[in-house]
LOSE-241686 format. One record per atom (N, C-alpha, C): x, z, y; residue in one letter. Coordinates in steps of 0.05 Angstrom, whole numbers, plus 5000, padded with zeros to 4 digits. Layout:
<gudos>
XZYa...
</gudos>
This chain:
<gudos>
076730632349x078630842354x080030922328x082630962330x084131062307x084331362308x083031492289x082631782291x084531932272x085832132282x087632302266x085932522253x084532452232x082632632220x083532762194x086132732187x087032832161x088633092163x088533222186x089933472189x088633702173x090233862161x089234112148x089934352165x092234342179x093134582194x092834562224x091834332234x091234302262x088334222266x087134322287x084334242293x083734282323x082334092335x081034142361x078434282355x078234532362x075834692356x073534632375x074234602401x072134562421x073534452446x071934332464x073034232489x070934252510x071734352534x069734392556x071234432582x070134322603x071034372631x074034342634x075034112625x077834052630x079834182611x078834322590x080634452572x079734412543x081734442524x081034422496x082034672482x080534762463x081334992446x082234882419x084734942412x085934822388x086835042369x086934982344x088135152323x090635022313x092835152316x095435052307x096435242285x095935172260x096735332237x095735622241x093235652250x091935912252x092136032280x093935942297x094136042324x092435872343x090836012359x088935862376x090035852405x090235612415x091335562441x089235412458x089235482484x087635342504x089535182521x089034922522x090834752539x089034562555x090034482579x088434292595x088434012583x086233872589x086133592580x084333442600x085533242615x084033112636x081632942626x081532882600x079332732589x076832902586x077033162586x074733332581x073333392608x071633212616x070233242641x067433342637x066633412613x064033522607x064133832605x061733952605x061534242602x059934302576x060834512562x059334602539x059434912539x057835042522x057435332525x059935502519x061935402506x064335562499x063535812483x062035772462x061135992445x063236102426x065335942420x067336032401x068936262412x069636442394x071136682402x073936622414x075036392405x077636322414x077836282444x075636202456x075636172485x076136442499x075136652487x075436922499x077937062490x078837002465x081137142453x083136942442x084336772459x086336582448x089036722444x090736592429x093436692426x095236622450x094436402464x095836322488x094136132504x094636132530x092935962548x094835842569x094835572570x096435432590x094735382614x095535492638x093935462662x095135242680x093535052686x094434832704x094634942733x096734872747x097034962775x095834752793x094634842816x093534652835x095734482848x098234582847x100534452859x102034262840x100934242816x102234082795x103634262775x103934172750x105134342730x103334572722x104434792715x102935022706x104635222691x103435412678x104935602663x103235722640x104635822620x103335942597x102736232602x100536322592x099836612590x099636672560x101336862551x101436922523x100037192517x098637192494x097237432486x098337532459x098437352439x099337422413x100337172399x102637082407x103736832396x106736862391x107736792367x110636802362x112136602379x114736642382x116336462397x116436182384x116536182358x116435932343x114735972318x113535762308x112135772282x112035492271x110935452247x111035192234x108235072229x108234812229x105734662224x106334442204x104734422183x105134222163x103133992164x103933762154x102133532152x102733382127x100633282113x101033132088x100632842094x102732682091x102532392095x101332262071x099632062076x098631892054x096632032036x095432252045x093832412026x091232272017x090232072033x087731942025x088131652017x090631572012x091231292005x091631281974x089831151961x089931121932x092430971924x094031071906x096330931896x098830981913x098631121936x100831181953x101531481950x103931541939x104631831936x104631971963x103632211964x103532371988x106232511992x106632602017x109032752024x108432952046x109433192043x108933402063x111233412083x110633382109x112633422130x111933672145x113933782159x113634042172x114934032200x113534152219x114534152247x114934442256x117134482271x117434732285x115934712312x114234902317x112734902342x113735122361x113635072386x114135282407x112935182433x111635352448x110535272473x112735242494x112635012508x114634972529x113334832552x114934762572x113834652597x111934422593x110234382613x108334162613x106334182590x105634422581x103534482562x104134412533x106434282528x106834172501x107734392481x107534322455x108334492433x110434372415x111034112419x112933972403x111833772384x109133742383x107833542366x105433432382x105133162380x102733032390x101032972365x099033142358x097633112333x096132852329x095232732351x093832472348x095632262336x098232292337x100032092326x100032092295x098732282283x098532272254x097132022244x095331912260x094131652253x096231432250x098231432267x100331242265x102431312243x102831572239x104731652218x103631552191x101031582186x099931492160x100031192158x099431052179x099530762179x102330662173x104330762186x107130662181x108130752154x107430992146x108231102120x107230912097x104730832099x103630662079x104930382079x105330272102x106630002104x109430012092x110930222098x113730242088x113730282058x111930452049x111730502020x111130252005x109230092015x108429842002x110729642002x112129622025x114429442026x116629532007x117229792007x119329901990x118729851961x116129881953x115429841925x115629551916x115529361935x115629081928x118328951935x120129111946x122729001956x124728961934x126928831941x129028771922x131228971923x130629211933x132729421934x133729471962x133229281981x134229322009x132329512023x133329732035x131629922049x130329802074x128029892080x126729822106x128229962128x129129812148x130629922170x128729962194x128430212203x126530282224x128130392248x127330302272x128430402297x126230552311x126630812317x124730972331x125931042359x124630932380x125630952407x123931152423x125231302441x123831522455x122631712434x124231792415x123331902389x122432192390x122832332412x121732602416x122632782392x120732942381x121533122359x121233002332x120832742330x121232602305x118932572286x116432592295x114232552276x114332282262x114732072278x114831802267x117331762250x119531892257x122031882242x121632012214x120332242214x119832382189x118032212170x115932092182x114131922166x115531692153x117231562169x118731322159x120731402138x122231622143x124231712124x122931812098x120631942100x119232042076x118331802059x117731582072x116931342057x119331192045x121731272052x124131152040x125630972058x124930962084x126230792103x128930902112x130630722122x133130802135x132530792165x132731032178x131631062205x133831112225x133630982248x135331042271x133531172292x134131422299x132531582317x133931612343x132731512365x134031502391x132331642412x133531832426x132231972449x134432052469x133732042494x135632112515x136132412518x134332572507x134532862510x135832982485x138133112490x139633232468x138033452454x136533602469x134933812458x132733712439x131533482446x129433372429x130633272403x132933152404x134233052380x134933292361x135933512373x136433742357x133933862344x131833862359x129233952349x128233772326x128533512329x127733332308x129433372283x131933432286x133633492262x132633742248x131733942262x130634182250x128134112235x126433942246x124033862232x124633712206x126733552207x127533402183x128433592161x129933802168x130833992148x128434142136x126534222154x124134362144x122334182127x122633922130x121033732114x122533642089x124833752083x126333672059x127633412062x128133322087x129333062092x132133082104x133433312100x136133342111x138133142100x137633032077x139432832065x138332552066x136132522081x135032252085x136832082102x136431822100x138131632115x137131602144x137831812160x137031822188x139531832205x139731652224x141831662244x140731772269x141932002279x140832142302x142632072326x141331962347x142831872370x141631972396x143332092413x142532162441x143531932459x141631782469x142431542483x140131442500x140731282521x138731132536x137730912518x135130892514x134030702495x134530412502x134330342528x134830062535x137729992530x139530162538x142430102535x143130082505x141830252489x142330242460x141429972449x139029882457x138029622446x139829402456x140829402480x142629202490x145129182474x146229422466x148629422449x148029322421x145729382410x144929282384x144728982384x143728872406x143628572408x146428462406x148328572421x151028472421x152328512394x151628722380x152828772354x151628602332x149228492337x147928332317x146328492297x145728742304x144228912286x141228852288x139828872265x137028802264x135429032250x132829042257x131029252245x128529112235x127429222213x124929112202x122529222217x122729452229x120529582243x121529722267x120029712289x120729842314x118330012323x118930262330x116930442340x117830532368x116030532387x116830642413x114530802425x115331032438x113431212450x114431282478x114431082496x115831112522x114331302540x115831452556x114531622577x113531462600x111831572616x110931442640x113231412660x114831622661x117131632678x119331792665x121731712668x123931862656x126631782666x128631952659x131431892666x133131902641x134931722639x136831722617x139031932621x140831962602x142932162604x144832122627x144931882638x146731822661x145131752686x142631852687x140931812710x139431552711x139331402689x137831152688x134831212692x133531052709x130731102715x128930922698x126831032687x124830882672x122130922684x120830702693x118030712702x116530512684x114630622670x113430472648x112030212657x110630212680x109329972689x111229752695x113629822704x115629622711x117429542687x117729732669x119829692648x118829622621x116329682614x115529662586x115529382575x114329182590x114128912578x116928782575x118628792595x121328692591x122828822568x122229082564x123529222542x122429132515x119829092513x118728982488x119928712482x120228542502x121528282498x124328312488x125728502500x128528552492x128628642463x126828822455x126828922428x126128702407x124728502416x124028282397x126528152387x128728172402x131228042394x132728192372x131828432366x133128582344x131228622320x128928482320x127328482296x128628302275x128428372250x129628222229x128127962223x129127802206x127827552198x125427602180x125227842169x122927912152x121728172163x120628172187x119728422200x117328542187x116928792190x114628932178x112529012199x113429152220x111429232241x112829292267x111229302288x112129392315x109829562325x110529802335x108630002344x109330092372x107430082391x107730192417x105630402422x106430632432x104630842441x104630872471x102330942482x102130982511x100231202518x101131382536x099431592547x098831532576x099631302586x099231232614x096531092617x094831202634x092131092636x092030802645x094030712660x094030442669x094730242647x095830342624x096530162602x094530222579x092230102581x090130132562x090729962537x089030002517x089529882491x089829572493x088029442508x088129152511x090829062522x091929212541x094429132553x096629142532x096629352515x098629372494x098429132475x096029052468x095628822450x096728562463x096128522489x097128282502x100128272503x101428502508x104328502507x105428432480x104228542459x105128482432x104728192425x102428082433x101927802427x103827612441x104427672466x106327502481x109127532472x110027772467x112827822461x113527802431x111627862414x112227882385x110627672369x108027672371x106427482355x107227192360x107727122385x108426852392x111126762380x112726962374x115426912363x115526922333x114027112321x114227162292x111727092277x109427042291x106927012277x105827292272x104227312250x103027572244x100627622262x099827872264x097427942280x097828212292x096228262314x096428522328x093628642331x093628892336x091129042342x091929272360x090029362376x090529592393x087929752397x088230012400x085830182403x086630452414x084630602422x085130882429x085831042405x087331262409x087731462389x085731692395x084831822374x082932032378x083232272360x082332502369x082332752353x079432852350x078532902326x075833002322x075533282335x073233342347x072633602358x070633732339x071533952327x069934072305x067134172315x067034302338x064534422346x062334222354x063134012368x061233822378x060833572361x062933502345x062833252331x063833022347x064533072372x065732852389x068532792378x069632572389x072432502384x073732492411x075832652415x077232672440x079332442443x079032262463x081132052467x083832182474x085932062462x088632182466x090731962467x090531782487x092431572489x091531322474x093331132472x092830882459x095330782444x094830612425x097030492410x096530192406x098730042405x098629762397x100229722372x099129582353x100529542327x100729242321x103129162314x103528882304x104628892276x103528722259x104628702232x104928402225x106828352207x107328072200x105027952183x103828112166x101928002148x099228152147x099028382161x096428522162x096328692187x093928762195x093628942219x093429222210x
</gudos>
């Protein structure tokens, strides 16, 4: 399991009976988590006095109950803090509670941010002056974009939701990356890649965090089980002749780690060589010492896993 254990301002404090108690820069939130099928005593005060609690509805969805939480606040993360010889960088996220229990950050992705940050830093340090070109698809509020830009990459950030792209831009400004080489695009990811193929544009690294289901700005339908493998094959056509990495994230239970690796091996390794690996992502639980599973990722690199 790839564990996001380098957080200073975020922590899963406890987990019990379908819910987790988290600390987000000092604010304690209770949110549902389907992986938490066990029971524990819930001795921590935060269970009784949280700043906010998201209640799952029996009919689907749910709603927030607020006690003492600002409309927005900030959360920081230090990239590369435990990598000897790799300069660290502080990125910052604007948080706010919104529909479907989210806050604007998936903290387990920090494991991938550190991984990509290090690879880009190493490539940049050994390069001939050409920037590493990164394409971030389904890019949400930009955690992976910030990590790549902080490492010195030239990033193309693509998401179909205009509000998410605006949010990511705010995060870039808060992270001191307002002048970084980031191209912000509101677009359907598949149609964008198809146009890049026609234009002959190439990227050294591709990151994708596709939803289980979604619609593009013009009503395009995305169903991950039907769409993801053909899309990975399509994206292989815009990898450069000297690629660095390919990263796929999945929160869909039907696409487990092994499936992600098989897709990468068939679509990428068979074409470029290199090697792939896939595993669950996890968040340490402070009270129990458990690690909470939080999706899976598949990683391909040209010369290292």
